[in-house]
FIVOVEX-790790 format. One line per 3 residues: number of its first residue (from 1); for each residue x, y, z of C-alpha. Coordinates in steps of 0.05 Angstrom, whole numbers. Example, Ala and Ser with C-alpha at 12.3 -4.5 7.8 and 13.67 -1.06 7.14 Angstrom:
REM residues 2
1	246,-90,156 ~ 273,-21,143
This chain:
REM residues 487
1	-1718,-1027,574 ~ -1646,-1011,584 ~ -1613,-971,597
4	-1630,-1028,596 ~ -1686,-1017,639 ~ -1753,-1039,667
7	-1761,-1112,661 ~ -1696,-1102,626 ~ -1666,-1057,576
10	-1599,-1034,557 ~ -1575,-964,581 ~ -1518,-939,546
13	-1483,-910,606 ~ -1535,-866,645 ~ -1589,-837,687
16	-1536,-824,729 ~ -1547,-855,811 ~ -1512,-794,834
19	-1444,-803,873 ~ -1436,-744,919 ~ -1372,-708,901
22	-1332,-673,954 ~ -1291,-612,944 ~ -1238,-650,900
25	-1281,-681,853 ~ -1282,-677,779 ~ -1334,-643,737
28	-1404,-662,766 ~ -1442,-663,708 ~ -1429,-735,679
31	-1443,-731,602 ~ -1423,-805,598 ~ -1481,-831,642
34	-1537,-787,644 ~ -1580,-840,618 ~ -1524,-852,573
37	-1554,-887,532 ~ -1596,-922,585 ~ -1652,-964,562
40	-1713,-960,585 ~ -1753,-1005,628 ~ -1776,-1075,605
43	-1825,-1068,648 ~ -1821,-991,659 ~ -1759,-968,701
46	-1759,-925,756 ~ -1754,-853,740 ~ -1681,-826,734
49	-1646,-808,794 ~ -1630,-732,802 ~ -1559,-714,779
52	-1500,-704,826 ~ -1504,-636,854 ~ -1446,-592,829
55	-1378,-603,871 ~ -1363,-549,920 ~ -1323,-495,894
58	-1288,-432,921 ~ -1337,-379,906 ~ -1289,-321,919
61	-1257,-298,855 ~ -1177,-293,868 ~ -1179,-227,831
64	-1221,-196,885 ~ -1173,-220,940 ~ -1105,-196,903
67	-1088,-167,841 ~ -1030,-208,841 ~ -1075,-266,832
70	-1124,-242,779 ~ -1098,-281,719 ~ -1091,-338,757
73	-1168,-339,772 ~ -1189,-322,703 ~ -1245,-356,673
76	-1223,-363,606 ~ -1183,-427,587 ~ -1114,-418,556
79	-1102,-413,480 ~ -1100,-474,436 ~ -1028,-474,430
82	-975,-438,475 ~ -952,-375,463 ~ -875,-359,451
85	-868,-333,527 ~ -895,-394,555 ~ -853,-422,613
88	-847,-504,599 ~ -818,-554,654 ~ -805,-621,638
91	-827,-685,672 ~ -762,-715,658 ~ -767,-791,686
94	-811,-766,742 ~ -833,-812,801 ~ -843,-885,786
97	-918,-899,770 ~ -968,-937,809 ~ -1020,-981,783
100	-1079,-942,747 ~ -1129,-915,794 ~ -1195,-953,800
103	-1260,-919,786 ~ -1305,-921,848 ~ -1356,-975,839
106	-1429,-945,842 ~ -1478,-970,890 ~ -1550,-985,881
109	-1579,-1028,935 ~ -1567,-1097,956 ~ -1507,-1128,922
112	-1525,-1201,891 ~ -1473,-1219,861 ~ -1426,-1206,798
115	-1448,-1253,735 ~ -1396,-1235,680 ~ -1362,-1187,731
118	-1414,-1137,727 ~ -1442,-1120,793 ~ -1522,-1143,806
121	-1557,-1093,858 ~ -1629,-1101,887 ~ -1658,-1031,899
124	-1695,-1016,959 ~ -1760,-1002,917 ~ -1754,-1079,894
127	-1781,-1093,960 ~ -1836,-1047,957 ~ -1860,-1083,889
130	-1843,-1153,916 ~ -1897,-1139,972 ~ -1947,-1109,924
133	-1942,-1173,876 ~ -1948,-1218,934 ~ -2012,-1184,959
136	-2041,-1177,892 ~ -2023,-1252,867 ~ -2041,-1278,935
139	-2114,-1249,927 ~ -2117,-1285,856 ~ -2091,-1352,894
142	-2149,-1350,940 ~ -2199,-1352,890 ~ -2160,-1406,846
145	-2131,-1450,899 ~ -2174,-1428,963 ~ -2147,-1496,995
148	-2072,-1461,1010 ~ -2101,-1411,1062 ~ -2052,-1369,1089
151	-1991,-1413,1050 ~ -2015,-1373,985 ~ -1971,-1314,1006
154	-1910,-1357,1006 ~ -1928,-1381,935 ~ -1939,-1308,912
157	-1871,-1288,944 ~ -1837,-1350,905 ~ -1875,-1321,841
160	-1848,-1247,852 ~ -1779,-1274,867 ~ -1782,-1319,803
163	-1811,-1260,757 ~ -1748,-1219,779 ~ -1701,-1275,768
166	-1732,-1278,695 ~ -1720,-1198,697 ~ -1646,-1216,712
169	-1639,-1263,650 ~ -1673,-1206,607 ~ -1620,-1159,627
172	-1561,-1204,631 ~ -1582,-1212,551 ~ -1568,-1137,546
175	-1501,-1141,584 ~ -1471,-1210,551 ~ -1487,-1167,481
178	-1455,-1106,503 ~ -1393,-1142,532 ~ -1389,-1178,462
181	-1387,-1114,428 ~ -1331,-1088,480 ~ -1385,-1039,512
184	-1369,-1034,583 ~ -1430,-1049,631 ~ -1434,-1007,702
187	-1487,-1048,736 ~ -1549,-1084,731 ~ -1604,-1057,778
190	-1669,-1088,797 ~ -1718,-1042,818 ~ -1791,-1021,822
193	-1812,-1035,753 ~ -1763,-1084,722 ~ -1692,-1075,711
196	-1632,-1030,684 ~ -1567,-1053,650 ~ -1528,-987,655
199	-1484,-990,591 ~ -1430,-938,588 ~ -1419,-926,518
202	-1455,-922,456 ~ -1456,-976,399 ~ -1413,-957,348
205	-1462,-978,288 ~ -1539,-976,278 ~ -1531,-1058,271
208	-1503,-1065,334 ~ -1550,-1018,370 ~ -1610,-1065,340
211	-1573,-1128,366 ~ -1562,-1096,436 ~ -1631,-1078,443
214	-1664,-1137,411 ~ -1632,-1193,451 ~ -1673,-1170,520
217	-1746,-1186,488 ~ -1716,-1245,450 ~ -1695,-1275,514
220	-1763,-1254,555 ~ -1797,-1292,493 ~ -1751,-1350,496
223	-1770,-1357,578 ~ -1842,-1352,556 ~ -1836,-1412,509
226	-1798,-1452,559 ~ -1846,-1439,618 ~ -1902,-1459,567
229	-1862,-1522,548 ~ -1854,-1537,628 ~ -1929,-1530,634
232	-1954,-1582,588 ~ -1939,-1638,634 ~ -1967,-1605,697
235	-2039,-1609,720 ~ -2078,-1551,715 ~ -2110,-1517,782
238	-2047,-1533,822 ~ -1987,-1496,850 ~ -1939,-1512,797
241	-1987,-1499,740 ~ -2009,-1435,766 ~ -1938,-1405,777
244	-1914,-1432,711 ~ -1974,-1403,676 ~ -1960,-1338,708
247	-1887,-1338,695 ~ -1903,-1354,620 ~ -1959,-1291,616
250	-1906,-1246,646 ~ -1855,-1255,607 ~ -1893,-1248,544
253	-1915,-1181,576 ~ -1851,-1162,589 ~ -1827,-1177,518
256	-1885,-1145,481 ~ -1879,-1084,524 ~ -1811,-1073,510
259	-1820,-1082,434 ~ -1862,-1015,434 ~ -1825,-979,383
262	-1811,-920,429 ~ -1755,-896,472 ~ -1730,-910,526
265	-1760,-980,506 ~ -1720,-1034,471 ~ -1766,-1025,415
268	-1752,-952,415 ~ -1676,-966,408 ~ -1689,-1015,354
271	-1728,-961,324 ~ -1673,-911,330 ~ -1628,-963,299
274	-1668,-965,235 ~ -1671,-893,229 ~ -1601,-879,242
277	-1588,-937,189 ~ -1628,-900,136 ~ -1608,-829,148
280	-1534,-842,169 ~ -1548,-797,233 ~ -1559,-822,301
283	-1588,-758,328 ~ -1639,-768,279 ~ -1657,-836,299
286	-1661,-810,373 ~ -1699,-753,354 ~ -1753,-800,318
289	-1756,-856,371 ~ -1763,-805,429 ~ -1822,-770,401
292	-1853,-842,379 ~ -1836,-852,458 ~ -1877,-791,477
295	-1933,-811,435 ~ -1933,-879,473 ~ -1933,-847,535
298	-1997,-804,524 ~ -2034,-868,491 ~ -2018,-912,555
301	-2043,-863,595 ~ -2111,-850,562 ~ -2113,-923,526
304	-2100,-970,584 ~ -2154,-948,634 ~ -2204,-944,574
307	-2187,-1014,553 ~ -2185,-1043,622 ~ -2254,-1010,634
310	-2284,-1034,574 ~ -2263,-1103,587 ~ -2223,-1114,523
313	-2164,-1136,564 ~ -2198,-1196,589 ~ -2236,-1168,645
316	-2307,-1155,660 ~ -2334,-1089,632 ~ -2343,-1030,691
319	-2397,-977,684 ~ -2376,-948,752 ~ -2316,-916,781
322	-2288,-961,833 ~ -2219,-984,866 ~ -2205,-1023,807
325	-2211,-971,761 ~ -2168,-918,809 ~ -2111,-972,807
328	-2113,-981,730 ~ -2112,-905,725 ~ -2056,-900,773
331	-2016,-957,739 ~ -2027,-923,674 ~ -2001,-854,704
334	-1940,-885,730 ~ -1918,-923,662 ~ -1933,-862,618
337	-1892,-818,666 ~ -1832,-869,664 ~ -1835,-872,587
340	-1848,-795,580 ~ -1786,-784,628 ~ -1747,-837,590
343	-1756,-809,519 ~ -1739,-740,543 ~ -1675,-770,578
346	-1655,-798,521 ~ -1659,-738,475 ~ -1614,-704,531
349	-1564,-755,528 ~ -1561,-755,449 ~ -1549,-683,452
352	-1501,-690,507 ~ -1457,-737,467 ~ -1459,-692,401
355	-1424,-639,442 ~ -1378,-686,478 ~ -1319,-675,424
358	-1322,-605,434 ~ -1291,-615,506 ~ -1218,-617,490
361	-1162,-615,544 ~ -1118,-576,500 ~ -1168,-519,492
364	-1191,-519,565 ~ -1120,-520,595 ~ -1093,-459,636
367	-1022,-432,626 ~ -979,-452,683 ~ -909,-433,707
370	-860,-477,745 ~ -841,-456,808 ~ -796,-495,869
373	-827,-515,928 ~ -798,-460,980 ~ -820,-402,931
376	-863,-348,972 ~ -934,-352,946 ~ -934,-273,926
379	-870,-282,886 ~ -902,-342,846 ~ -963,-301,831
382	-917,-244,808 ~ -886,-296,768 ~ -950,-325,738
385	-977,-253,720 ~ -911,-231,686 ~ -921,-297,644
388	-996,-292,631 ~ -1008,-358,669 ~ -1065,-377,710
391	-1038,-431,749 ~ -975,-459,782 ~ -939,-521,784
394	-894,-546,842 ~ -828,-571,809 ~ -763,-602,841
397	-690,-581,831 ~ -693,-621,766 ~ -751,-593,737
400	-794,-646,745 ~ -872,-633,768 ~ -884,-656,838
403	-949,-618,857 ~ -1006,-568,832 ~ -1019,-506,874
406	-1092,-510,887 ~ -1134,-443,868 ~ -1180,-452,926
409	-1122,-455,970 ~ -1093,-386,945 ~ -1159,-354,951
412	-1163,-375,1022 ~ -1090,-338,1038 ~ -1093,-262,1058
415	-1055,-215,1020 ~ -1007,-193,1074 ~ -987,-264,1088
418	-967,-288,1020 ~ -900,-266,1027 ~ -894,-313,1082
421	-932,-374,1051 ~ -889,-427,1013 ~ -924,-455,955
424	-917,-527,978 ~ -963,-512,1036 ~ -1018,-501,987
427	-998,-552,934 ~ -1034,-621,925 ~ -984,-679,908
430	-989,-707,839 ~ -1014,-778,825 ~ -1008,-821,764
433	-1087,-809,750 ~ -1073,-727,758 ~ -1030,-730,695
436	-1073,-715,631 ~ -1053,-720,562 ~ -1068,-654,527
439	-1093,-699,464 ~ -1152,-718,506 ~ -1221,-700,487
442	-1296,-718,491 ~ -1312,-778,529 ~ -1239,-805,542
445	-1226,-742,574 ~ -1286,-745,619 ~ -1271,-817,642
448	-1200,-800,656 ~ -1230,-741,706 ~ -1278,-789,735
451	-1224,-844,751 ~ -1185,-792,789 ~ -1231,-742,826
454	-1190,-678,834 ~ -1197,-603,827 ~ -1135,-593,782
457	-1098,-633,731 ~ -1027,-630,702 ~ -1033,-633,623
460	-976,-659,589 ~ -949,-666,518 ~ -931,-736,492
463	-861,-716,497 ~ -873,-707,577 ~ -868,-630,576
466	-916,-590,613 ~ -971,-559,578 ~ -1011,-528,636
469	-1060,-545,691 ~ -1136,-560,678 ~ -1185,-546,724
472	-1246,-591,738 ~ -1286,-527,743 ~ -1266,-504,677
475	-1292,-567,639 ~ -1356,-566,683 ~ -1363,-494,657
478	-1348,-512,582 ~ -1393,-574,584 ~ -1453,-531,610
481	-1443,-481,554 ~ -1441,-534,499 ~ -1504,-561,523
484	-1536,-496,527 ~ -1526,-490,451 ~ -1579,-514,405
487	-1557,-572,368
């Protein structure tokens, strides 16, 4: 499944690993990843990590501290277009631009390499499942190849590593397809129940979505075929024969599991693409595939233990409840929980993407007034209130913006000291990444904010004229409100 997940599916973007945000972080709710479309596990992936906690913000309303700062701390964004009395400064030539800021790279365990420029991580949970596979497969080898003795566990460990190498190939298939469609891939992670390819953006057409989902199971089928061909000249009952047979069967299981037509599995993304193509609405495809995924979760929870106990899967029928039955039920519960959670996350991400266009820098920007660096805070607040503004931009003698006065810093200055505190002492120097175009909206806006975490951003027109100041807290509040509204 990808996010891609499990044994391998693409994720468009989400569930998110959360990166701790500091006091200067951009909106903590990350609409482009949450599971963005993440693909579910090929062999099912781990349940999504918790979302990043909200960034710290000053909890004191500036209006409670000083009437001069009431407008500056107001929660309502500035109007879409600036009123006539809005004071504007010009950026002029401004400081020389440096290199574009680099987005912090996500972590996800032990870095194994960067095929095609995409980091591949092995999560700590992988070592747990590797130990489990080594133990279980070692027990089977004791019956098939008793002459191995304790060396059977080395053979089992080799099988675990080889199996996850095939899972990595599955995930790389999703990655290569995503890169071919110019969709950025955040990382590949091998974890407890398979692999996850975190694709940051959604495919633009249902055809590309179908191809992106299908290549993973297709590669698993190809690997199963290759292992079958390699098995032909090998003598049965030998170590190579047992390993090749195990890898062939495991890749067949991975392919079959991921082709099940429910989110978050690859088959669910294929079903979503088909419904999207028929209806012309990606949301309709997501809803249909997510509910099929939930039905699959219930079927796995109930059906897998029954099939195992009845002997339909090739094992001996069991009349009593033993340890094997308990383990089968536990495995079924884990798989069902992963599928159910992934289906719900897919719905959440689709809803999130549906509301993303509502986030527009021009609408959320606070009106600002330019002040020189030596201006007392009390005078700067007086000018802001007189102009109906709620933000302060520090400019040089030529009117070029050089820094932004932080709202949290204003709140921390007692009223009686404000005439003696210059605004320059409360300002954050502007970097190139803190200049945001007023035309940005949706995912493009969020991507810019994530690239340069800060509490406030300078919003400028295409001409370089200051439009206002964008607060990360305002963006987060607008996003939460949008998500609260029904689709």
